[in-house]
Every structure is written in structure tokens, then in C-alpha cells.
VEXSELO-33612 format. One record per residue (C-alpha): chain; residue number from 0; x, y, z; residue in one letter. Coordinates in nm, 4 decimals. Each point is the difference from the previous one (the first is absolute). Example, Ala and Ser with C-alpha at 12.3 -4.5 7.8 and 13.67 -1.06 7.14 Angstrom:
2
+-------+------+----------+----------+----------+------+
| chain | resi |        u |        v |        w | resn |
+-------+------+----------+----------+----------+------+
|     A |    0 |   1.2300 |  -0.4500 |   0.7800 |    a |
|     A |    1 |   0.1370 |   0.3440 |  -0.0660 |    s |
+-------+------+----------+----------+----------+------+
***
This chain:
183
+-------+------+----------+----------+----------+------+
| chain | resi |        u |        v |        w | resn |
+-------+------+----------+----------+----------+------+
|     A |    0 |   7.4424 |  -1.5415 |  -3.6752 |    x |
|     A |    1 |  -0.0714 |   0.1562 |   0.3353 |    x |
|     A |    2 |   0.0872 |   0.3377 |  -0.1407 |    x |
|     A |    3 |  -0.2489 |  -0.0404 |  -0.2775 |    x |
|     A |    4 |  -0.2800 |  -0.0887 |   0.2300 |    x |
|     A |    5 |   0.0798 |   0.2878 |   0.2323 |    x |
|     A |    6 |   0.0074 |   0.2472 |  -0.2956 |    x |
|     A |    7 |  -0.3298 |  -0.1309 |  -0.1270 |    x |
|     A |    8 |  -0.1526 |   0.0411 |   0.3396 |    x |
|     A |    9 |   0.1375 |   0.3520 |   0.0607 |    x |
|     A |   10 |  -0.1165 |   0.1005 |  -0.3464 |    x |
|     A |   11 |  -0.3532 |  -0.1420 |   0.0549 |    x |
|     A |   12 |  -0.0279 |   0.1711 |   0.3371 |    x |
|     A |   13 |   0.1443 |   0.3350 |  -0.1394 |    x |
|     A |   14 |  -0.2365 |  -0.0042 |  -0.3009 |    x |
|     A |   15 |  -0.3003 |  -0.0071 |   0.2403 |    x |
|     A |   16 |   0.1150 |   0.3020 |   0.1868 |    x |
|     A |   17 |   0.0564 |   0.2006 |  -0.3203 |    x |
|     A |   18 |  -0.3485 |  -0.0479 |  -0.1259 |    x |
|     A |   19 |  -0.1921 |   0.0440 |   0.3265 |    x |
|     A |   20 |  -0.0654 |   0.3565 |   0.0902 |    x |
|     A |   21 |  -0.1963 |   0.1336 |   0.2929 |    x |
|     A |   22 |  -0.2845 |   0.2325 |  -0.0689 |    x |
|     A |   23 |   0.0355 |   0.3225 |   0.2004 |    x |
|     A |   24 |  -0.2558 |   0.2755 |   0.0662 |    x |
|     A |   25 |   0.0912 |   0.3403 |  -0.1262 |    x |
|     A |   26 |   0.1291 |   0.2362 |   0.2584 |    x |
|     A |   27 |  -0.2032 |   0.2879 |  -0.1092 |    x |
|     A |   28 |  -0.3742 |   0.0195 |   0.0943 |    x |
|     A |   29 |  -0.2675 |  -0.0665 |  -0.2615 |    x |
|     A |   30 |  -0.1430 |   0.3064 |  -0.1626 |    x |
|     A |   31 |  -0.3478 |   0.0699 |   0.1426 |    x |
|     A |   32 |  -0.2370 |   0.2487 |  -0.1506 |    x |
|     A |   33 |  -0.0783 |   0.3022 |   0.2041 |    x |
|     A |   34 |  -0.3387 |  -0.0112 |   0.1858 |    x |
|     A |   35 |  -0.2877 |   0.1819 |  -0.1695 |    x |
|     A |   36 |  -0.0727 |   0.3542 |   0.1154 |    x |
|     A |   37 |  -0.2519 |   0.0314 |   0.2758 |    x |
|     A |   38 |  -0.2970 |   0.2216 |  -0.0574 |    x |
|     A |   39 |  -0.1614 |   0.1242 |   0.3177 |    x |
|     A |   40 |  -0.3269 |   0.1828 |  -0.0364 |    x |
|     A |   41 |   0.0060 |   0.3190 |   0.1833 |    x |
|     A |   42 |  -0.3065 |   0.2085 |   0.1011 |    x |
|     A |   43 |   0.0283 |   0.3663 |  -0.0663 |    x |
|     A |   44 |  -0.2668 |   0.0680 |   0.2678 |    x |
|     A |   45 |   0.0632 |  -0.1555 |   0.3328 |    x |
|     A |   46 |  -0.3181 |  -0.1377 |   0.1580 |    x |
|     A |   47 |  -0.0087 |  -0.0224 |   0.3887 |    x |
|     A |   48 |  -0.0809 |  -0.3324 |   0.1568 |    x |
|     A |   49 |  -0.3550 |  -0.0594 |   0.1057 |    x |
|     A |   50 |  -0.0875 |   0.1002 |   0.3548 |    x |
|     A |   51 |  -0.0254 |  -0.2819 |   0.2531 |    x |
|     A |   52 |  -0.3450 |  -0.1413 |   0.0571 |    x |
|     A |   53 |  -0.1272 |   0.0191 |   0.3575 |    x |
|     A |   54 |  -0.0922 |  -0.3334 |   0.1693 |    x |
|     A |   55 |  -0.3674 |  -0.0832 |   0.0242 |    x |
|     A |   56 |  -0.1139 |   0.0332 |   0.3606 |    x |
|     A |   57 |  -0.0712 |  -0.3371 |   0.1722 |    x |
|     A |   58 |  -0.3689 |  -0.0525 |   0.0686 |    x |
|     A |   59 |  -0.0979 |  -0.0022 |   0.3679 |    x |
|     A |   60 |  -0.0193 |  -0.3472 |   0.1415 |    x |
|     A |   61 |  -0.3047 |  -0.0589 |   0.2000 |    x |
|     A |   62 |  -0.1842 |  -0.3258 |   0.0470 |    x |
|     A |   63 |  -0.3526 |   0.0039 |  -0.1419 |    x |
|     A |   64 |  -0.2745 |   0.0168 |   0.2489 |    x |
|     A |   65 |  -0.1752 |  -0.3177 |   0.0405 |    x |
|     A |   66 |  -0.3790 |   0.0004 |  -0.0005 |    x |
|     A |   67 |  -0.1357 |  -0.0721 |   0.3473 |    x |
|     A |   68 |  -0.2718 |  -0.2498 |   0.0263 |    x |
|     A |   69 |  -0.3359 |   0.1180 |   0.0997 |    x |
|     A |   70 |  -0.0660 |  -0.0355 |   0.3734 |    x |
|     A |   71 |  -0.2244 |  -0.2793 |   0.1020 |    x |
|     A |   72 |  -0.3032 |   0.0644 |   0.1933 |    x |
|     A |   73 |   0.0466 |  -0.2459 |   0.2769 |    x |
|     A |   74 |   0.3427 |  -0.1538 |   0.0391 |    x |
|     A |   75 |  -0.0191 |  -0.3532 |   0.1144 |    x |
|     A |   76 |   0.2467 |  -0.0948 |   0.2711 |    x |
|     A |   77 |   0.2617 |  -0.2543 |  -0.0940 |    x |
|     A |   78 |  -0.0463 |  -0.3477 |   0.1491 |    x |
|     A |   79 |   0.2850 |  -0.0783 |   0.2401 |    x |
|     A |   80 |   0.2813 |  -0.1862 |  -0.1747 |    x |
|     A |   81 |   0.1067 |  -0.3310 |   0.1523 |    x |
|     A |   82 |   0.3618 |  -0.0033 |   0.1255 |    x |
|     A |   83 |   0.2185 |  -0.1831 |  -0.2573 |    x |
|     A |   84 |   0.1170 |  -0.3387 |   0.1196 |    x |
|     A |   85 |   0.3599 |  -0.0155 |   0.0821 |    x |
|     A |   86 |   0.1837 |  -0.1702 |  -0.2813 |    x |
|     A |   87 |   0.1696 |  -0.3219 |   0.1222 |    x |
|     A |   88 |   0.3733 |   0.0250 |  -0.0004 |    x |
|     A |   89 |   0.1620 |  -0.2137 |  -0.2469 |    x |
|     A |   90 |   0.2638 |  -0.2557 |   0.0937 |    x |
|     A |   91 |   0.2897 |  -0.1278 |  -0.2025 |    x |
|     A |   92 |  -0.1978 |  -0.3221 |  -0.0684 |    x |
|     A |   93 |  -0.2908 |   0.1832 |  -0.1760 |    x |
|     A |   94 |   0.0337 |   0.0098 |  -0.3682 |    x |
|     A |   95 |  -0.0086 |   0.3425 |  -0.1627 |    x |
|     A |   96 |  -0.3193 |   0.1081 |  -0.1772 |    x |
|     A |   97 |  -0.0003 |  -0.0746 |  -0.3723 |    x |
|     A |   98 |   0.0088 |   0.3189 |  -0.2101 |    x |
|     A |   99 |  -0.3128 |   0.0800 |  -0.1907 |    x |
|     A |  100 |   0.0113 |  -0.0906 |  -0.3654 |    x |
|     A |  101 |  -0.0334 |   0.2746 |  -0.2609 |    x |
|     A |  102 |  -0.2651 |  -0.0918 |  -0.2405 |    x |
|     A |  103 |   0.0098 |   0.1277 |  -0.3527 |    x |
|     A |  104 |  -0.3108 |  -0.1939 |  -0.0953 |    x |
|     A |  105 |  -0.3360 |   0.1424 |   0.0906 |    x |
|     A |  106 |  -0.1789 |  -0.2141 |   0.2663 |    x |
|     A |  107 |  -0.2917 |  -0.0497 |  -0.2426 |    x |
|     A |  108 |   0.2153 |  -0.1496 |  -0.2683 |    x |
|     A |  109 |   0.2230 |  -0.1978 |   0.2289 |    x |
|     A |  110 |  -0.2141 |  -0.3179 |  -0.0237 |    x |
|     A |  111 |   0.0012 |   0.0019 |  -0.3763 |    x |
|     A |  112 |   0.3647 |   0.0638 |  -0.0138 |    x |
|     A |  113 |   0.0695 |  -0.2918 |   0.2382 |    x |
|     A |  114 |  -0.2244 |  -0.2280 |  -0.2135 |    x |
|     A |  115 |   0.1928 |   0.0870 |  -0.3116 |    x |
|     A |  116 |   0.3302 |  -0.0725 |   0.1737 |    x |
|     A |  117 |  -0.1285 |  -0.3378 |   0.1376 |    x |
|     A |  118 |  -0.1214 |  -0.0859 |  -0.3648 |    x |
|     A |  119 |   0.3469 |   0.0591 |  -0.1208 |    x |
|     A |  120 |   0.1579 |  -0.2094 |   0.2639 |    x |
|     A |  121 |  -0.2396 |  -0.2761 |  -0.0747 |    x |
|     A |  122 |   0.0864 |  -0.0039 |  -0.3655 |    x |
|     A |  123 |   0.3716 |   0.0025 |   0.0743 |    x |
|     A |  124 |  -0.0464 |  -0.2915 |   0.2469 |    x |
|     A |  125 |  -0.1935 |  -0.1874 |  -0.2689 |    x |
|     A |  126 |   0.2599 |   0.0497 |  -0.2615 |    x |
|     A |  127 |   0.2737 |  -0.1040 |   0.2344 |    x |
|     A |  128 |  -0.1877 |  -0.3196 |   0.1084 |    x |
|     A |  129 |  -0.0049 |  -0.1102 |  -0.3702 |    x |
|     A |  130 |   0.3803 |   0.0187 |  -0.0282 |    x |
|     A |  131 |   0.2194 |  -0.2981 |   0.0777 |    x |
|     A |  132 |   0.2849 |   0.1458 |   0.2053 |    x |
|     A |  133 |   0.2236 |  -0.3053 |  -0.0566 |    x |
|     A |  134 |   0.0251 |   0.0616 |  -0.3759 |    x |
|     A |  135 |   0.0930 |   0.3697 |   0.0255 |    x |
|     A |  136 |   0.3574 |   0.1249 |  -0.0739 |    x |
|     A |  137 |   0.1916 |   0.2206 |   0.2424 |    x |
|     A |  138 |  -0.1381 |   0.3239 |  -0.1314 |    x |
|     A |  139 |  -0.3594 |  -0.1203 |  -0.0074 |    x |
|     A |  140 |   0.0248 |  -0.1327 |   0.3604 |    x |
|     A |  141 |   0.1259 |   0.3417 |   0.1118 |    x |
|     A |  142 |  -0.3009 |   0.1635 |  -0.1696 |    x |
|     A |  143 |  -0.2443 |  -0.2603 |   0.1606 |    x |
|     A |  144 |   0.1542 |   0.0650 |   0.3395 |    x |
|     A |  145 |  -0.0162 |   0.3811 |  -0.0505 |    x |
|     A |  146 |  -0.3648 |  -0.0282 |  -0.0999 |    x |
|     A |  147 |  -0.0831 |  -0.2056 |   0.3168 |    x |
|     A |  148 |   0.1952 |   0.2671 |   0.2104 |    x |
|     A |  149 |  -0.1998 |   0.2712 |  -0.1552 |    x |
|     A |  150 |  -0.3324 |  -0.1737 |   0.0764 |    x |
|     A |  151 |   0.1110 |  -0.0394 |   0.3662 |    x |
|     A |  152 |   0.0984 |   0.3641 |   0.0292 |    x |
|     A |  153 |  -0.3260 |   0.1069 |  -0.1673 |    x |
|     A |  154 |  -0.1956 |  -0.1875 |   0.2594 |    x |
|     A |  155 |   0.1936 |   0.1662 |   0.2845 |    x |
|     A |  156 |  -0.0535 |   0.3379 |  -0.1617 |    x |
|     A |  157 |  -0.3820 |  -0.0595 |  -0.0200 |    x |
|     A |  158 |  -0.0054 |  -0.0949 |   0.3735 |    x |
|     A |  159 |   0.1870 |   0.3241 |   0.0780 |    x |
|     A |  160 |  -0.2410 |   0.1858 |  -0.2278 |    x |
|     A |  161 |   0.2796 |   0.1244 |  -0.2285 |    x |
|     A |  162 |  -0.2117 |  -0.0522 |  -0.3095 |    x |
|     A |  163 |   0.2168 |   0.1956 |  -0.2401 |    x |
|     A |  164 |   0.3130 |  -0.2171 |   0.0714 |    x |
|     A |  165 |  -0.2248 |  -0.3152 |   0.0034 |    x |
|     A |  166 |  -0.1387 |   0.0860 |  -0.3462 |    x |
|     A |  167 |   0.3489 |   0.0498 |  -0.1334 |    x |
|     A |  168 |   0.1203 |  -0.3327 |   0.1398 |    x |
|     A |  169 |  -0.3069 |  -0.1881 |  -0.1170 |    x |
|     A |  170 |   0.0423 |   0.1406 |  -0.3607 |    x |
|     A |  171 |   0.3648 |  -0.1047 |  -0.0059 |    x |
|     A |  172 |  -0.0822 |  -0.3470 |   0.1292 |    x |
|     A |  173 |  -0.2811 |  -0.0417 |  -0.2604 |    x |
|     A |  174 |   0.2342 |   0.1118 |  -0.2864 |    x |
|     A |  175 |   0.2731 |  -0.2424 |   0.1134 |    x |
|     A |  176 |  -0.2430 |  -0.2853 |   0.0371 |    x |
|     A |  177 |  -0.1554 |   0.0673 |  -0.3352 |    x |
|     A |  178 |   0.3430 |   0.0061 |  -0.1776 |    x |
|     A |  179 |   0.0995 |  -0.3310 |   0.1691 |    x |
|     A |  180 |  -0.3356 |  -0.1566 |  -0.1023 |    x |
|     A |  181 |   0.0572 |   0.0923 |  -0.3524 |    x |
|     A |  182 |   0.3210 |  -0.2044 |  -0.0346 |    x |
+-------+------+----------+----------+----------+------+
***
């Protein structure tokens, strides 16, 4: 019985080896067609290269003469200048001077822009006062707190005359407050 199983096993294994054959690549290279003939156009008459072009001379650099002012008839003597007062020395306790603020809004329109910002902040505050904070879910409370923070920051920006930033913050606060009020 063992012999029979072993013969069946050997024959099954041997039949697998008989049928399986490895694919091999041919030893000879593949036949490739010859490249097409190369046609090179030849000139029967040889033309010389063009002569080099000379550089353009650089123009003379001279400063233009400034017109002189017409002489005055009677020059007035300059009044004596007062001696500049000596600047007091700063101590470590003195706070540094605040840097000047760069204004992008013209001074004539500054008041109008500030009024518009204040109106946006008033609308946002009015909308937030109508909302009962206790009934809001966690996301709405976060938006409410963010709107309040934008209002505070906009007030600070107005005080520091940063009107562009204040307008941006006021618009954001008004939008958040309007969304919360519409719930």
C-alpha cells in the first residue's frame, strides 16, 4: 500500500515536470532594418560667413546742466537760527517711542471709514445681545465667543488707527453674529 502511494506521488510530480517548459529567449539578436540613407544638402558654391559687426560706441556720459536760478536783486540775510535744545538722555525707565502707523486710508476719508466700522460693530453687538448663550451648542458657543473676540480686536484696531484691520474684523464679527441670529 505504501508502495502504491509513493508511486502515485512520484508519477504526479513527474508529470508536472514533463509538461512545464521554461520559455527562453533566442540567442541570436532580432533582425533590425537598416537605417534610412541620410541625404545631406551640399552647396556647390561656398559662401563666406558674414563679417563681424562693430560695436556701437557708447554715448558720452555727462550730467545735464541744471538751469541756474535768476539772481535776486537784494538778497535778504538769513535770520539767526536758534541753537537746538539738547535732547534729554533716555533712561532705562523711559518707554520707547511708539512707531508711527502707516495709514492706507486718506485722512479725509478716515472719519467716514471709522463710522462704517462702528456701525458694523453696533449691528454685531445687537445681534449677539438677542442670542441666549445658554441654549447654544458647543459649535455655536465657539462662534459666539469668536464674534465677541473680533469685536474687541476691532475696537483695539480702531484705537490704534489700523482701520483696514478693524474693518476686516468688524465684517467678520457682523457675519458671525448674523449667522448665529438666524438660527
